[in-house]
N, C-alpha and C positions, 0 to 999 in steps of 0.2 A: 504494500500500500504506500509506504513512504520510506525514504532512505535518509539517514543522517549524512550530511555532506561536510562535516567538519565544524570548526568553531569560528564564530564571527564576532568581531568587536565593532560596534556601531557608535558613532559620535553624532549627536544632534547638536548642530552648531548655530549660534546667533552671532552675526558679524559685529564688529566694533561700531559704536554709534558714530564715531568720527570718520568712518570710511564710506565711500560710495559702494554700491553693490559690485560695480565693475572692479574696483580696487580690491575688494574682498576676494572675488573669484580669481583675479590675477595673482594675488599672493598665494592663495590656496593651491592653484594649479601650477604655478611656475616656481614657487619657492618651497612651500611646505611639502607638496607632493614629491618634489625631487629628493627631499630628506626621507620622507615616509617610505618610498619604494626601496630604500636601502636597509630598512629594518630587517635584521636576520630572521629567517623563518617565515617571512611574509609570503603567502601563496597567491593572493589577489588583493588589489586595492582599487576602489571605485569612489569617486567623489560625485555628489549629487546636489548641485546648486539649485535653490528654489528662489526665483526672483519674486519678492513680495510685492513688487509693483504690478506684476501679473496675477499674483495670488496673495492679495493683501491680508487675508485671514490666516495665512500660515504662521504658526508660532515660531518657526525657525527659518533660517536663511539657507540651510543645506544640511546634508548628512553624509558622513563617510562610512565606508564599509571596508574592513580589513579582515581577511581570512587567514587563519592559522590551522595547523593540524590539531591543536588541543589548547585548552586553557593554559596548561603549563608552558607550551611553546610561546603563547602570547605574553605571559608574564616574564619569561626569559627575554623575549624580544624587547619589551618596553623597559626592562632593567639594563639593557645594553647601552653602550655609549651613543649609538645612533638613535635608539629609542628615547633616551634622555634629551638628545638634541631636538628630536621631533616635539617632545612635550614642551621644551623651552621656547620653541617657535610659536606655539599656539596663541599666546597673547598678542603676537604681531598681526593677527588677522581675525581673531575671535574674541568676543566678549564673554560668552558662556558656552560651555560644552557639557552636555549631559551624556554620559557614557553608559552603555548597556552591553552586556555580553549575551550572545545568542547562539544556540545550537541550531543551525539552519537545517530545515527539513524541506526537501523538494518533493512536490506532489505531481508536478507536470513540467516538462521541458521539451521544446521542439528542437 
């Protein structure tokens, strides 16, 4: 019926108030993502910007998805020097980040 597909770290992100949406996405895509993709053990990384000018009721400006083999692999990755560098960069583009850990279950994929 369903298969577990690993461990996912999701960050729900609100941009800094002093930034335009374009500046938020530019930093996230061209600076932060360049650090994040170097985190050891990372299997997949996706950013999902949500432009609140188009969707004004959205409580967030975007969310990130980071896939790892396990919770333990994610914890080790974030404790690494690159993981710490990624965390240190977050205030450069985000005001708030709510993090949740998810075990992804796929029910359908084409």
